[in-house]
VOTOR-837629 format. One line per 8 residues: number of its first residue (from 0); their letters; for each residue x, y, z of N, C-alpha, C, CB. Coordinates in nm, 4 decimals. Glycine has a CB too. Example, Ala and Ser with C-alpha at 12.3 -4.5 7.8 and 13.67 -1.06 7.14 Angstrom:
<pts>
0) as) 1.3190:-0.5690:0.7800:1.2300:-0.4500:0.7800:1.3200:-0.3300:0.7800:1.1308:-0.4473:0.9046; 1.2850:-0.2250:0.7080:1.3670:-0.1060:0.7140:1.2900:0.0030:0.7870:1.4084:-0.0598:0.5725
</pts>
This chain:
<pts>
0) msflvrrs) 2.3326:0.6718:0.0226:2.3312:0.7798:0.1481:2.2597:0.6910:0.2621:2.2323:0.9406:0.1121; 2.3341:0.6895:0.3725:2.3086:0.6359:0.4678:2.2682:0.7611:0.5852:2.4222:0.5427:0.4897; 2.1272:0.7328:0.6531:2.1269:0.8194:0.7868:2.1213:0.7445:0.9237:2.0022:0.9132:0.7858; 2.1824:0.8102:1.0091:2.1947:0.7402:1.1262:2.1327:0.8189:1.2296:2.3312:0.7076:1.1566; 2.0618:0.7160:1.3188:2.0028:0.7611:1.4206:2.0486:0.7227:1.5598:1.8851:0.7323:1.4021; 2.0669:0.8160:1.6427:2.1118:0.7816:1.7326:2.0138:0.8132:1.9041:2.2412:0.8412:1.7022; 2.0422:0.7294:1.9848:1.9353:0.7787:2.1235:1.9995:0.9188:2.1489:1.9457:0.6633:2.2942; 1.9100:1.0244:2.1816:1.9761:1.1371:2.2478:2.0122:1.1414:2.3857:1.9050:1.2381:2.2329
8) plsplrgi) 2.1654:1.1779:2.4506:2.1907:1.1779:2.5580:2.1084:1.2219:2.6447:2.2771:1.2185:2.5656; 1.9905:1.2964:2.6425:1.9297:1.3821:2.7135:1.7577:1.3171:2.7442:1.9460:1.5263:2.6282; 1.7676:1.2361:2.6613:1.6077:1.1675:2.6880:1.6286:1.0436:2.5859:1.4454:1.2875:2.6346; 1.5813:0.9389:2.6329:1.5555:0.7799:2.5522:1.4586:0.8228:2.4330:1.4625:0.6387:2.6670; 1.3713:0.8854:2.4859:1.2598:0.9217:2.3538:1.2676:1.0265:2.2449:1.1345:0.9624:2.4073; 1.4030:1.0494:2.2684:1.4539:1.1750:2.1584:1.5801:1.0951:2.1065:1.5038:1.3551:2.2400; 1.5894:1.1363:1.9640:1.7009:1.1110:1.8847:1.8020:1.2420:1.8152:1.6387:1.0274:1.7772; 1.8897:1.2061:1.7477:1.9909:1.2758:1.6766:2.0158:1.1994:1.5552:2.1160:1.2954:1.7570
16) laagpyri) 1.9567:1.2834:1.4316:1.9639:1.2318:1.2886:2.0828:1.2592:1.2605:1.8724:1.2856:1.1857; 2.1814:1.1733:1.1812:2.2735:1.2521:1.1320:2.2281:1.2228:0.9935:2.4224:1.2253:1.1738; 2.2314:1.2993:0.8557:2.1897:1.2893:0.7496:2.2963:1.4065:0.6707:2.0315:1.3054:0.7543; 2.3869:1.3075:0.6066:2.5153:1.4143:0.5072:2.5686:1.4907:0.5930:2.4617:1.5287:0.3804; 2.5410:1.6167:0.5740:2.6111:1.7051:0.6808:2.5630:1.7527:0.8440:2.6225:1.8262:0.6090; 2.4205:1.7170:0.8238:2.2974:1.7852:0.9061:2.3139:1.6827:1.0288:2.1207:1.7835:0.8195; 2.3099:1.7363:1.1497:2.2629:1.7041:1.2866:2.1185:1.7774:1.3176:2.3785:1.7530:1.3947; 2.0135:1.6597:1.3231:1.8935:1.6870:1.3481:1.8282:1.6256:1.4361:1.8377:1.6837:1.2613
24) pcalgrss) 1.7608:1.6901:1.5335:1.6772:1.6335:1.6452:1.5502:1.5463:1.5843:1.6215:1.7608:1.7408; 1.5322:1.4654:1.6414:1.4005:1.3581:1.6188:1.3488:1.3015:1.7093:1.4177:1.2516:1.5459; 1.2172:1.2475:1.7171:1.1502:1.2009:1.8033:1.1837:1.0456:1.7833:1.0105:1.2494:1.7934; 1.1526:0.9522:1.9016:1.1449:0.8232:1.8782:1.0462:0.7659:1.9725:1.2727:0.7633:1.8855; 1.0282:0.6313:1.9553:0.8846:0.5841:1.9991:0.8613:0.5896:2.1756:0.8657:0.4125:1.9396; 0.7257:0.5951:2.2000:0.7466:0.6218:2.3458:0.8072:0.4979:2.4452:0.6048:0.6646:2.3993; 0.8330:0.3825:2.3720:0.9198:0.3125:2.4826:1.0242:0.3081:2.4627:0.9016:0.1979:2.5159; 1.0901:0.3826:2.3495:1.2302:0.4333:2.3106:1.2947:0.3507:2.1906:1.3290:0.4234:2.4399
32) ttvfkaeg) 1.3843:0.2915:2.2355:1.4247:0.1642:2.0830:1.4454:0.0253:2.1442:1.6053:0.1999:1.9808; 1.4229:-0.0503:2.0723:1.4229:-0.1957:2.1007:1.4872:-0.2828:1.9995:1.2879:-0.2419:2.1171; 1.5402:-0.4187:2.0242:1.5709:-0.4787:1.9473:1.4830:-0.6313:1.9092:1.6910:-0.4766:1.9822; 1.4170:-0.5975:2.0256:1.2699:-0.6866:2.0250:1.1563:-0.6484:1.9674:1.2177:-0.7088:2.1475; 1.1654:-0.5899:1.8830:1.0334:-0.5090:1.8225:0.9006:-0.5897:1.8338:1.0532:-0.4750:1.6573; 0.7840:-0.5470:1.8678:0.6365:-0.6321:1.8520:0.5511:-0.5245:1.8101:0.5682:-0.7105:2.0005; 0.4138:-0.5600:1.7602:0.3507:-0.4881:1.7361:0.2435:-0.4312:1.8583:0.3138:-0.5380:1.6323; 0.2620:-0.3132:1.8620:0.1996:-0.2212:1.9726:0.2621:-0.1824:2.0490:0.1143:-0.2580:2.0416
40) dgatpvar) 0.4270:-0.1791:2.0738:0.4806:-0.1901:2.1873:0.5481:-0.0605:2.1947:0.5609:-0.3088:2.2028; 0.5192:0.0445:2.0750:0.5638:0.1904:2.0918:0.7214:0.2086:2.0559:0.5363:0.2387:2.2501; 0.7982:0.1083:2.0109:0.9588:0.1232:2.0419:0.9737:0.1403:1.8568:1.0611:-0.0534:2.1450; 1.0937:0.2253:1.9226:1.1257:0.2300:1.7703:1.2076:0.0874:1.7536:1.2266:0.3793:1.7217; 1.2538:0.0628:1.6301:1.3449:-0.0511:1.6472:1.5101:-0.0507:1.5779:1.2613:-0.1693:1.5844; 1.5443:-0.1125:1.6595:1.7002:-0.1009:1.6425:1.7345:-0.1609:1.5135:1.7847:-0.1756:1.7593; 1.7348:-0.1105:1.3984:1.8008:-0.2061:1.2759:1.8257:-0.0941:1.1824:1.6928:-0.3391:1.1998; 1.8693:-0.1372:1.0639:1.9239:-0.0954:0.9248:1.7824:-0.0815:0.8146:2.0470:-0.2289:0.8665
48) mallstsh) 1.7195:-0.0100:0.8084:1.6022:0.0012:0.6877:1.6069:0.0595:0.5706:1.4996:0.0594:0.7227; 1.5928:0.0217:0.4815:1.5766:0.0882:0.3709:1.4682:0.1752:0.3380:1.5828:0.0123:0.2921; 1.5128:0.2889:0.2617:1.4038:0.3830:0.2457:1.3264:0.3488:0.0952:1.4696:0.5432:0.2538; 1.1981:0.2741:0.1054:1.1181:0.2532:0.0341:1.0293:0.3214:-0.0836:1.0781:0.2225:0.0998; 0.9424:0.4082:-0.0299:0.8517:0.5275:-0.0978:0.8008:0.6223:0.0260:0.7041:0.4585:-0.1885; 0.7423:0.7110:-0.0526:0.6988:0.8375:-0.0073:0.5201:0.8419:-0.0231:0.7835:0.9581:-0.1036; 0.4992:0.9032:0.0919:0.3611:0.9651:0.0477:0.3189:1.0928:0.1068:0.2514:0.8728:0.0782; 0.2702:1.1697:0.0455:0.2784:1.3130:0.0473:0.1257:1.3614:0.0466:0.3668:1.3698:-0.0811
56) rlwrmqrp) 0.1160:1.4615:0.1375:-0.0429:1.5052:0.1559:-0.0158:1.6703:0.0476:-0.1025:1.5383:0.3848; -0.0572:1.6773:-0.0365:-0.0194:1.8074:-0.1385:-0.0253:1.8856:-0.0948:-0.0742:1.8452:-0.2419; -0.1642:1.9020:-0.0218:-0.2492:2.0380:0.0074:-0.2105:2.0693:0.1335:-0.4131:2.0293:0.0021; -0.1397:2.0289:0.2231:-0.1077:2.0370:0.3352:0.0362:2.0951:0.3453:-0.1298:1.9181:0.3892; 0.1603:2.0679:0.2442:0.2877:2.1017:0.2655:0.3488:2.0675:0.1398:0.3475:2.0385:0.3829; 0.4537:2.1427:0.1209:0.5023:2.1640:-0.0083:0.6033:2.0147:-0.0186:0.5889:2.3299:-0.0213; 0.5760:1.9774:-0.1385:0.6576:1.8407:-0.1627:0.7903:1.8696:-0.1429:0.6439:1.7755:-0.3066; 0.8465:1.7702:-0.0483:0.9980:1.7792:-0.0469:1.0608:1.7627:-0.1637:1.0560:1.6895:0.0349
64) dstlpgri) 1.1806:1.7474:-0.2031:1.2159:1.7367:-0.3316:1.3135:1.5946:-0.3267:1.2898:1.8815:-0.3841; 1.2458:1.4967:-0.2870:1.3327:1.3448:-0.2936:1.2655:1.2700:-0.4515:1.2817:1.2164:-0.1147; 1.3681:1.1850:-0.4645:1.3708:1.0797:-0.5900:1.3237:0.9598:-0.5451:1.5130:1.0509:-0.6548; 1.2636:0.9229:-0.4482:1.2509:0.7994:-0.3870:1.1145:0.7988:-0.4447:1.2756:0.7825:-0.2230; 1.0318:0.6920:-0.4752:0.9097:0.6697:-0.5364:0.8112:0.7100:-0.4268:0.8935:0.5222:-0.5889; 0.7479:0.8074:-0.5089:0.5981:0.8543:-0.4295:0.4891:0.8629:-0.4914:0.5928:0.9808:-0.3733; 0.3683:0.8923:-0.3874:0.2435:0.9251:-0.4489:0.1950:0.9965:-0.3541:0.1550:0.8187:-0.4925; 0.0735:1.0931:-0.4211:-0.0244:1.1696:-0.3626:-0.0977:1.0981:-0.2481:-0.1158:1.2114:-0.4646
72) trpqdgwc) -0.1140:1.1429:-0.1241:-0.2181:1.0539:-0.0347:-0.3311:1.0932:-0.0771:-0.2176:1.0667:0.1215; -0.4251:0.9933:-0.0532:-0.5680:1.0467:-0.0977:-0.6352:1.0037:0.0601:-0.6507:0.9515:-0.2650; -0.7635:1.0605:0.0487:-0.8318:1.0804:0.1723:-0.8679:0.9169:0.2353:-0.9761:1.1811:0.1393; -0.8702:0.8097:0.1414:-0.9240:0.6727:0.1937:-0.7791:0.6003:0.1791:-1.0667:0.5945:0.0929; -0.6570:0.6482:0.1901:-0.5409:0.5953:0.1873:-0.5326:0.5303:0.3393:-0.4314:0.7033:0.1448; -0.4906:0.3951:0.3919:-0.4733:0.3596:0.5065:-0.3271:0.2719:0.5101:-0.6003:0.2894:0.5483; -0.3267:0.2486:0.6391:-0.2213:0.1106:0.6739:-0.2544:-0.0121:0.7679:-0.0928:0.1630:0.7449; -0.2452:-0.1221:0.6944:-0.3031:-0.2083:0.7931:-0.2042:-0.2360:0.9564:-0.3235:-0.3544:0.7018
80) daprhaay) -0.2557:-0.2556:1.0129:-0.1850:-0.3072:1.1104:-0.2203:-0.4201:1.2227:-0.1560:-0.2092:1.1622; -0.3205:-0.4779:1.1394:-0.3912:-0.6229:1.1918:-0.3112:-0.7170:1.1927:-0.5027:-0.6792:1.1147; -0.2109:-0.7590:1.2809:-0.0977:-0.9278:1.2440:-0.1489:-1.0148:1.1775:-0.0522:-1.0314:1.3667; -0.2982:-1.0373:1.1909:-0.3601:-1.1840:1.1400:-0.4447:-1.1367:0.9818:-0.4988:-1.2609:1.2859; -0.4175:-1.0364:0.9331:-0.5054:-0.9996:0.8162:-0.3709:-1.0569:0.7233:-0.5692:-0.8085:0.7995; -0.4053:-1.0738:0.6003:-0.3412:-1.0894:0.4792:-0.2413:-0.9714:0.4156:-0.4479:-1.1152:0.3916; -0.3080:-0.8286:0.4615:-0.2778:-0.7087:0.4342:-0.1928:-0.6397:0.5288:-0.3836:-0.6477:0.4149; -0.1469:-0.7241:0.6314:-0.0941:-0.6775:0.7608:0.0642:-0.6194:0.7065:-0.0911:-0.8186:0.8887
88) nravtlpf) 0.0766:-0.4689:0.7783:0.1766:-0.3532:0.7157:0.2175:-0.3442:0.5988:0.2867:-0.3456:0.7656; 0.0595:-0.3125:0.5327:0.0753:-0.3066:0.3880:-0.0272:-0.2024:0.3456:0.0532:-0.4499:0.3155; -0.0114:-0.0947:0.2484:-0.1051:0.0200:0.2150:-0.2474:-0.0423:0.1845:-0.0489:0.1079:0.0835; -0.3828:0.0361:0.2354:-0.5026:-0.0525:0.2053:-0.5842:0.0889:0.2155:-0.5460:-0.2006:0.3236; -0.6968:0.0446:0.1276:-0.7834:0.1345:0.1215:-0.8833:0.1381:0.2186:-0.8297:0.1310:0.0150; -0.9236:0.2577:0.2386:-1.0098:0.3020:0.3486:-1.1479:0.2963:0.3087:-0.9775:0.4390:0.3941; -1.2659:0.2508:0.3726:-1.2714:0.1545:0.4774:-1.2218:0.0500:0.4508:-1.3801:0.1268:0.5201; -1.1655:-0.0179:0.5635:-1.1141:-0.1606:0.5757:-1.1641:-0.2404:0.6706:-0.9847:-0.1666:0.5969
96) gasaesma) -1.2118:-0.3770:0.6329:-1.2369:-0.4569:0.7131:-1.1696:-0.5320:0.8527:-1.2577:-0.5136:0.6409; -1.0336:-0.4705:0.8372:-0.9745:-0.4857:0.9957:-0.8699:-0.3417:0.9911:-0.8649:-0.6705:1.0294; -0.8335:-0.3840:1.1097:-0.7538:-0.2457:1.1950:-0.6826:-0.1968:1.0916:-0.6394:-0.2770:1.3341; -0.6326:-0.0554:1.0562:-0.5822:-0.0115:0.9938:-0.5637:0.1498:1.0107:-0.6265:-0.0620:0.9066; -0.4782:0.2005:1.0112:-0.4604:0.3522:1.0314:-0.4605:0.4442:0.9169:-0.3381:0.3769:1.0953; -0.5244:0.5533:0.9412:-0.5271:0.6409:0.8232:-0.4403:0.7147:0.7646:-0.5962:0.7114:0.8333; -0.4097:0.7152:0.6599:-0.2544:0.8280:0.6188:-0.3078:0.9738:0.6296:-0.1793:0.8103:0.4227; -0.4087:0.9891:0.6071:-0.4800:1.1171:0.6183:-0.5456:1.1667:0.7273:-0.5630:1.1220:0.5373
104) radrlydf) -0.4314:1.1701:0.8344:-0.4627:1.1822:0.9841:-0.5400:1.3206:0.9862:-0.3181:1.1811:1.0878; -0.5720:1.3634:1.0927:-0.6269:1.5037:1.1146:-0.4940:1.6021:1.1396:-0.7379:1.5053:1.2538; -0.4021:1.5427:1.2084:-0.2780:1.6036:1.2269:-0.1920:1.6164:1.1291:-0.2179:1.5513:1.3116; -0.0517:1.6727:1.1659:0.0367:1.6823:1.0478:0.1165:1.5817:1.0212:0.1144:1.7833:1.0512; 0.1249:1.4578:1.1131:0.2377:1.3566:1.0898:0.2357:1.3381:0.9602:0.2290:1.2236:1.1599; 0.1781:1.2874:0.9052:0.1872:1.2190:0.7860:0.1488:1.3290:0.6722:0.0912:1.0879:0.7894; 0.1907:1.4482:0.6905:0.1874:1.5674:0.5619:0.2865:1.4948:0.4487:0.2650:1.7510:0.6175; 0.4267:1.4054:0.5024:0.5376:1.3849:0.4400:0.5412:1.2497:0.5074:0.6559:1.4913:0.4551
112) vvvldwnv) 0.5531:1.1392:0.4113:0.5960:1.0144:0.5082:0.6922:0.9272:0.4238:0.4577:0.9153:0.5606; 0.7829:0.8839:0.4796:0.8715:0.8043:0.4172:0.8453:0.6702:0.4957:1.0212:0.8626:0.4208; 0.8056:0.5608:0.4107:0.8031:0.4289:0.4347:0.9389:0.3472:0.4451:0.7249:0.3791:0.3372; 0.9762:0.3015:0.5778:1.1118:0.2314:0.5696:1.0437:0.0843:0.5686:1.2323:0.2670:0.7097; 1.1944:-0.0119:0.5471:1.1761:-0.1357:0.5498:1.1930:-0.2196:0.6576:1.2329:-0.1724:0.4720; 1.0531:-0.1742:0.7646:1.0527:-0.2483:0.8955:0.9769:-0.3637:0.8697:0.9942:-0.1701:1.0161; 0.9755:-0.4517:0.8607:0.8690:-0.5839:0.8148:0.8083:-0.5773:0.7016:0.7524:-0.6086:0.9009; 0.8714:-0.5286:0.6052:0.7637:-0.4911:0.4621:0.8237:-0.5972:0.3964:0.7729:-0.3211:0.3630
120) rsrrrhrg) 0.9253:-0.6056:0.3326:0.9669:-0.6980:0.2297:0.9529:-0.8273:0.2649:1.0945:-0.6803:0.1910; 1.0119:-0.8323:0.4192:1.0304:-1.0068:0.4756:0.9162:-0.9785:0.6027:1.2412:-1.0699:0.5520; 0.7929:-1.0045:0.5656:0.6704:-0.9714:0.6906:0.6748:-1.0613:0.7828:0.5152:-0.9730:0.6484; 0.6734:-1.0369:0.9019:0.6607:-1.1801:1.0068:0.5238:-1.1054:1.0745:0.8297:-1.2233:1.1496; 0.4505:-1.1843:1.1246:0.3357:-1.1675:1.2237:0.3643:-1.0998:1.3524:0.2815:-1.2971:1.2585; 0.2739:-0.9920:1.4005:0.3398:-0.9370:1.5114:0.4829:-0.8631:1.5574:0.3329:-1.0204:1.5668; 0.5443:-0.8546:1.4095:0.6898:-0.7588:1.4733:0.6771:-0.6517:1.4379:0.8389:-0.7875:1.4307; 0.5628:-0.5499:1.4108:0.5304:-0.4401:1.4044:0.5235:-0.3636:1.2835:0.5902:-0.3965:1.4762
128) saiffhia) 0.4412:-0.2871:1.2711:0.3776:-0.1894:1.1576:0.3883:-0.0837:1.0897:0.3044:-0.1589:1.1751; 0.3517:-0.0291:1.0113:0.3804:0.1153:1.0030:0.4790:0.1860:1.0666:0.2865:0.1744:1.0349; 0.6280:0.1435:1.0406:0.7279:0.2153:1.1320:0.7566:0.3064:1.0069:0.8700:0.1186:1.2106; 0.7295:0.4535:1.0239:0.7785:0.5651:0.8978:0.8506:0.6462:0.9683:0.6619:0.6579:0.8119; 0.9312:0.7220:0.8755:1.0035:0.8364:0.8970:0.9029:0.9511:0.8266:1.1604:0.8223:0.8320; 0.8809:1.0435:0.9421:0.7948:1.1215:0.9148:0.7796:1.2682:0.9668:0.7071:1.0580:0.9378; 0.6556:1.3447:1.0051:0.6814:1.4700:1.0427:0.6722:1.4773:1.1942:0.5921:1.5620:0.9743; 0.7243:1.5566:1.3086:0.7180:1.5578:1.4354:0.6117:1.6559:1.4657:0.8443:1.5829:1.4938
136) rpgyppte) 0.5603:1.6054:1.5884:0.4865:1.7287:1.6843:0.5770:1.8210:1.6971:0.4381:1.6928:1.8365; 0.4953:1.9519:1.7197:0.5915:2.0510:1.7616:0.6467:2.0014:1.9110:0.5180:2.2045:1.7642; 0.7828:1.9990:1.9520:0.8285:1.9942:2.0931:0.8711:1.8316:2.0713:0.6971:2.0385:2.2273; 0.8687:1.7470:1.9558:0.9367:1.6282:1.9592:0.8949:1.5405:2.0635:1.0684:1.6503:1.9686; 0.7399:1.5193:2.0764:0.6701:1.4493:2.1893:0.7001:1.2707:2.0839:0.4538:1.5292:2.2254; 0.7258:1.1703:2.1606:0.7479:1.0327:2.1408:0.6163:0.9712:2.0397:0.7577:0.9597:2.2976; 0.6572:0.9149:1.9471:0.5999:0.8502:1.8614:0.5610:0.7032:1.8993:0.6759:0.8608:1.7578; 0.4657:0.6638:1.8102:0.4244:0.5032:1.8392:0.5151:0.4259:1.7796:0.2830:0.4529:1.7843
144) gcvaiapr) 0.6552:0.4581:1.7380:0.7637:0.3738:1.7194:0.8663:0.3942:1.6114:0.7145:0.2577:1.7039; 0.7773:0.5231:1.5472:0.8458:0.5801:1.4160:0.9849:0.6925:1.4633:0.7078:0.6771:1.3173; 1.0254:0.7119:1.3417:1.1222:0.8293:1.3954:1.0681:0.9674:1.3001:1.3149:0.7843:1.3626; 1.0685:1.0572:1.3749:1.0175:1.1855:1.2942:1.0563:1.3248:1.3631:0.8505:1.1808:1.2815; 1.0820:1.4317:1.2487:1.1727:1.5359:1.2372:1.0740:1.6663:1.1917:1.2965:1.4939:1.1264; 1.1101:1.7790:1.2445:1.0705:1.8970:1.1881:1.0131:1.9028:1.0268:1.1881:1.9793:1.2052; 0.9167:1.9769:0.9922:0.8822:1.9619:0.8467:0.9929:2.0523:0.7971:0.7217:2.0083:0.7994; 1.0310:2.1480:0.8769:1.2024:2.2310:0.7962:1.3013:2.1252:0.7959:1.2962:2.3817:0.9041
152) dmlkiapl) 1.3414:2.0484:0.8503:1.4183:1.9364:0.8666:1.4419:1.8409:0.7252:1.3478:1.8588:0.9797; 1.2908:1.8560:0.7268:1.2316:1.7245:0.6273:1.2621:1.7976:0.4800:1.0263:1.6788:0.6524; 1.2231:1.9311:0.4671:1.2489:1.9743:0.3525:1.4129:1.9660:0.3189:1.1888:2.1079:0.3481; 1.5095:1.9949:0.4042:1.6194:2.0499:0.4246:1.7055:1.8687:0.3616:1.6339:2.1287:0.6139; 1.6415:1.7862:0.4151:1.7309:1.6436:0.3603:1.6732:1.6083:0.2869:1.7631:1.5249:0.4352; 1.5459:1.6686:0.2385:1.4852:1.5672:0.1422:1.5668:1.5278:0.0031:1.3466:1.6259:0.1007; 1.6692:1.6262:-0.0772:1.7459:1.5796:-0.1860:1.8257:1.4483:-0.1198:1.8477:1.7044:-0.2466; 1.8235:1.4241:-0.0208:1.9427:1.3264:0.0189:1.8240:1.1978:0.0072:2.0381:1.3597:0.2046
160) lkpgavlt) 1.7120:1.1750:0.0341:1.6362:1.0493:0.0375:1.5982:1.0382:-0.1019:1.5114:1.0461:0.1376; 1.7076:0.9179:-0.1444:1.7223:0.8365:-0.2839:1.6626:0.6996:-0.2719:1.8800:0.8168:-0.3296; 1.6440:0.6360:-0.3739:1.6454:0.4906:-0.3708:1.7567:0.4493:-0.3244:1.6245:0.4287:-0.4880; 1.7772:0.3114:-0.2693:1.9088:0.2787:-0.2176:1.9560:0.3312:-0.0559:2.0047:0.3415:-0.3249; 1.9088:0.4446:-0.0216:1.9466:0.4838:0.0780:1.8886:0.4214:0.2259:1.9295:0.6059:0.0551; 1.9382:0.4317:0.3332:1.8949:0.3476:0.4499:1.9278:0.4348:0.5585:1.9649:0.2029:0.4635; 1.7974:0.4069:0.6462:1.8210:0.4764:0.7213:1.8620:0.3823:0.8890:1.7032:0.5717:0.7028; 1.9669:0.3983:0.9456:2.0001:0.2912:1.0720:1.9578:0.3467:1.1947:2.1593:0.2552:1.0930
168) vvr) 1.9230:0.2835:1.3201:1.8573:0.3279:1.4220:1.9452:0.2232:1.5199:1.6849:0.3202:1.4096; 2.0412:0.3064:1.5637:2.1304:0.2108:1.7033:2.0898:0.2576:1.8438:2.3194:0.2373:1.7050; 2.1376:0.1852:1.8985:2.1315:0.2192:2.0747:2.1657:0.3350:2.1125:2.2208:0.1395:2.1653
</pts>
């Protein structure tokens, strides 16, 4: 299965996700999209990214019906965003000795997260970390570089989230 994200003609900070028969609005990075992704730039990478795994907050949202490998998010789960650390762009346990984002955020964004293969399997320092496919805020404001959709849409397309699936972001 292939998922395709194109920028919306109405705003460079919004996109349209094509997933099977569905066309779904999505949020993109605060700096739109880029082919030159760098840590902290706020842009969504223009790239072909495999869907690797999921993380789900069981107490916040019904588990989407995906066959990707997944785990239940724990309060101590984090993601390292420190380019100089050996765990850069990897899951970590909090508290952590370097900069890391909590996967158990106070908001709803990470109620269900799909880890995308942006700088994960073949890591390069400062090329960007924590590029996820996750839940959008109401009104689809920009992300920090991720692709985000409404919870109802995530539940709708979840059966399409399978091993071997790819999310492609184009300009």
